[in-house]
C-alpha positions as CSV (number, residue, x, y, z in Angstrom):
1,M,95.9,88.6,101.3
2,E,98.3,86.5,100.1
3,T,98.4,88.0,96.7
4,I,97.5,91.0,95.3
5,V,97.2,92.1,92.0
6,L,97.1,95.2,90.1
7,G,95.9,96.4,86.3
8,I,98.3,98.3,84.2
9,G,96.5,101.5,82.9
10,E,95.8,104.3,85.1
11,T,96.8,101.9,87.6
12,L,100.4,101.5,87.5
13,V,100.9,103.5,84.4
14,R,99.5,106.9,83.6
15,D,97.9,107.4,80.0
16,D,98.9,110.8,79.1
17,R,101.0,108.8,76.7
18,R,98.7,107.1,74.8
19,W,96.6,109.2,74.0
20,S,99.1,112.0,73.4
21,S,100.7,110.0,70.6
22,W,97.4,109.1,69.4
23,A,96.4,113.3,68.7
24,D,99.6,113.3,67.3
25,W,98.8,110.3,64.8
26,L,95.7,112.2,63.6
27,G,96.9,115.6,63.7
28,V,94.8,117.1,66.4
29,P,96.0,119.0,69.7
30,P,96.2,117.0,72.3
31,H,93.7,118.7,74.4
32,T,91.1,117.8,71.7
33,L,91.4,114.2,71.9
34,S,91.5,114.3,76.0
35,A,88.5,116.0,76.5
36,L,86.7,113.1,73.8
37,V,88.1,110.9,76.3
38,G,86.7,112.7,79.0
39,A,83.1,112.7,77.3
40,A,83.2,108.7,76.9
41,V,84.6,108.1,79.9
42,A,81.4,110.3,81.3
43,Q,78.7,108.0,79.6
44,G,80.3,104.9,81.1
45,H,81.7,104.5,76.6
46,D,84.6,102.8,75.3
47,A,87.4,105.3,75.8
48,T,88.4,104.6,72.2
49,D,85.0,106.2,70.8
50,A,86.8,109.6,71.1
51,L,89.4,108.2,68.2
52,R,86.1,107.0,66.4
53,T,83.8,110.1,66.4
54,L,87.1,112.1,65.1
55,R,87.5,109.3,62.7
56,P,84.2,107.9,62.4
57,G,84.5,103.7,61.4
58,M,88.3,103.4,62.4
59,D,89.5,100.1,62.9
60,V,91.4,101.0,65.8
61,E,93.7,97.9,65.9
62,A,94.4,98.2,62.0
63,A,95.6,101.9,62.9
64,Y,97.5,100.8,65.7
65,R,99.8,98.5,63.4
66,A,100.2,101.0,61.0
67,R,101.2,103.2,63.8
68,S,104.0,100.3,64.5
69,A,105.1,100.0,61.3
70,A,105.6,103.5,61.1
71,G,107.8,103.9,64.2
72,R,105.5,105.8,65.8
73,G,104.3,102.3,68.0
74,E,103.8,101.9,72.1
75,H,106.8,103.6,74.4
76,L,106.9,103.0,78.5
77,D,109.4,103.9,80.5
78,E,110.0,105.0,84.3
79,S,108.0,108.5,83.8
80,D,105.2,107.0,82.4
81,L,104.8,104.7,86.0
82,Y,102.7,106.7,88.7
83,Q,105.0,108.2,91.4
84,D,103.6,105.7,94.1
85,V,104.0,102.6,92.0
86,R,107.6,101.5,93.4
87,P,107.4,102.5,96.8
88,A,103.9,100.4,97.0
89,L,105.3,97.3,95.4
90,G,108.4,97.3,97.3
91,E,106.8,97.3,100.1
92,L,104.2,94.9,99.2
93,R,106.6,92.3,98.5
94,A,108.6,93.0,101.4
95,A,105.4,92.1,103.3
96,G,105.5,88.4,101.9
97,V,102.7,89.7,99.7
98,R,103.1,88.1,96.2
99,V,102.4,90.8,94.3
100,V,101.2,90.5,90.1
101,V,100.0,92.8,87.5
102,A,97.6,91.7,85.3
103,G,95.6,94.0,83.1
104,N,94.6,94.6,79.2
105,G,97.4,95.7,76.7
106,S,99.3,94.0,74.0
107,A,102.5,91.9,74.0
108,R,104.5,94.7,73.3
109,A,103.5,97.0,76.8
110,G,103.9,93.6,78.1
111,E,107.6,93.1,77.2
112,L,108.0,97.5,77.9
113,L,106.5,96.4,82.2
114,R,108.7,94.3,82.7
115,A,112.1,95.7,81.2
116,L,111.0,98.6,83.7
117,D,112.1,95.9,86.5
118,L,109.5,96.0,88.1
119,P,109.0,95.0,91.9
120,A,106.6,92.5,90.9
121,D,106.1,88.2,91.2
122,L,105.3,88.2,87.4
123,V,104.0,90.8,84.7
124,V,101.7,90.0,81.5
125,A,99.5,91.9,79.1
126,S,96.0,90.2,78.1
127,A,98.0,90.2,74.4
128,E,100.0,87.6,75.9
129,W,97.2,85.4,77.7
130,G,95.2,85.8,74.5
131,V,91.9,87.2,76.4
132,R,91.5,90.8,77.7
133,K,89.0,92.2,80.7
134,P,86.2,92.0,81.5
135,D,86.3,88.6,80.0
136,P,85.6,86.1,83.2
137,E,88.4,84.3,81.4
138,F,91.0,86.9,82.3
139,F,89.8,86.9,85.6
140,A,90.1,82.9,85.7
141,R,93.7,83.3,84.1
142,V,94.6,86.0,87.0
143,A,93.3,83.0,89.8
144,E,96.0,81.0,88.3
145,A,98.5,83.1,88.1
146,A,97.6,84.3,91.9
147,E,98.9,81.4,93.8
148,A,96.5,81.8,96.1
149,P,93.0,81.1,97.1
150,P,89.9,84.1,95.6
151,A,88.9,84.6,99.4
152,A,92.9,85.7,99.3
153,T,93.5,87.3,96.5
154,L,93.2,91.5,96.2
155,Y,92.4,92.4,92.6
156,V,93.6,96.4,92.6
157,G,91.9,98.5,89.4
158,D,90.5,102.2,88.2
159,H,88.0,100.8,86.2
160,P,84.7,99.2,87.4
161,A,83.4,97.7,84.0
162,D,86.6,96.4,83.2
163,D,88.2,95.8,86.9
164,L,85.8,95.4,89.6
165,F,82.7,93.9,88.9
166,P,84.5,91.1,86.9
167,A,87.0,90.8,89.7
168,A,84.5,90.3,92.4
169,A,82.4,87.8,90.1
170,A,85.1,85.3,89.5
171,G,85.4,85.5,93.7
172,L,88.1,87.7,94.6
173,R,88.5,90.5,96.5
174,T,88.6,94.1,94.9
175,A,89.8,97.6,95.7
176,H,88.9,100.5,93.2
177,L,91.6,103.1,92.5
178,R,90.1,106.5,92.2
179,R,92.8,107.3,89.6
180,G,92.3,108.4,85.8
181,P,89.2,109.4,84.4
182,Y,87.1,106.5,85.1
183,G,88.6,106.1,88.9
184,H,87.6,109.9,89.5
185,W,84.4,109.7,87.7
186,W,82.7,106.6,88.7
187,A,84.2,106.5,91.9
188,D,80.8,107.5,94.0
189,H,78.2,105.2,91.5
190,P,76.2,102.9,94.3
191,D,77.8,100.0,92.4
192,V,81.0,101.0,92.9
193,V,80.4,102.0,96.2
194,E,78.9,98.3,96.9
195,T,81.2,96.0,94.8
196,A,84.1,97.3,96.2
197,E,85.7,95.7,99.2
198,F,88.1,98.7,99.4
199,R,88.6,101.9,98.5
200,I,92.1,103.8,98.2
201,D,93.7,107.1,96.5
202,A,96.9,105.5,96.3
203,L,98.3,102.6,95.6
204,T,100.3,102.8,98.8
205,E,97.2,102.7,101.3
206,L,97.7,98.8,99.9
207,V,100.2,98.6,102.5
208,A,98.2,99.1,105.3
209,L,95.6,96.0,104.3
210,V,98.3,93.6,104.6
211,R,100.4,95.1,107.3
212,P,98.0,95.6,110.6
213,P,99.2,99.0,112.4
214,G,102.0,98.0,115.1
215,A,102.0,94.4,112.9
216,G,106.2,93.4,112.3
217,A,107.4,93.9,108.6
218,G,106.4,90.2,108.0
219,A,102.7,90.1,109.4
220,I,100.2,89.6,107.0
221,G,95.9,90.9,107.6
222,T,93.5,89.2,107.1
223,D,90.9,91.4,109.0
224,A,91.4,95.1,107.7
225,E,87.9,97.1,107.6
226,G,86.9,98.3,104.2
227,T,85.5,100.5,103.2
228,G,82.7,99.4,100.3
229,G,78.5,99.3,100.7
230,E,76.3,97.4,102.5
231,G,77.0,94.7,99.3
232,S,80.7,95.0,100.6
233,G,80.1,91.9,102.9
234,E,77.9,89.5,100.6
235,E,80.9,90.1,98.0
236,E,83.7,89.3,100.0
237,A,81.9,86.2,101.0
238,G,82.3,85.0,97.0
239,G,80.3,81.4,95.7
240,E,77.1,82.5,98.0
241,E,75.2,84.0,95.5
242,T,73.7,81.3,93.0
243,D,74.7,81.8,89.6
244,A,71.6,83.4,87.7
245,A,71.6,85.3,91.0
246,G,75.1,86.6,90.2
247,A,74.3,86.9,86.7
248,A,71.5,89.3,87.0
249,R,73.6,91.4,89.3
250,E,76.4,91.7,87.2
251,G,74.1,92.7,84.1
252,A,72.5,95.3,86.1
253,R,76.3,97.1,87.1
254,R,76.9,96.9,83.4
255,G,73.6,98.4,82.1
256,A,75.0,101.2,84.0
257,L,78.8,101.6,83.5
258,R,79.3,99.4,80.0
259,S,82.9,97.7,79.7
260,V,85.3,100.6,78.5
261,R,89.0,99.9,78.1
């Protein structure tokens, strides 16, 4: 792998603060909203459906703007990062890998992430590109930002429908991260097992994928074994499948796991 691209929410950043702040804004206990988020996740729905359950017909974007105007907008600091983020990203860069952070988020989220000075070559939120996951155009932008061939680019994320499936459809190599509600709940779904070339429990496991055991600090691995199912070889081949067949497979997967974040 020459480049590793990582999502944001529940890949690098814990969503605790996000949902707690929404609960506070809506005047409900955090555990109530957390339970509703869990229900949405288990059904393969958009997590923000939890907000609409509490406030039917709620315009989430309008509510987000109202929160910001009231001085209760987004906040992000070191405590919001998972503990393995800095060690993993630092080791990847030391191994000579280009590290890109690209996921769904507001322009403000992009600013806050860059202010943390992560060991990454590029940090960008979807609002800054004007397109969100799982739109294919987002992954076209990822491929450009990678500055490497798709077969040498690994996209890492927790969300099957927003991360794993569209990244694979774009010809990128994929790693599913068992983290956060979506990552844990859907980890053993057959479509996830089939599609993910690698399945990991921590970002520090990525280092072994690019640096084979016993290799020197500058060695980049290209033949690490994945843990995907029988279909992982087909996904790795990328481009062998016809557009029609690929669309059919993607449609079937989306039927099981609707796009959510």
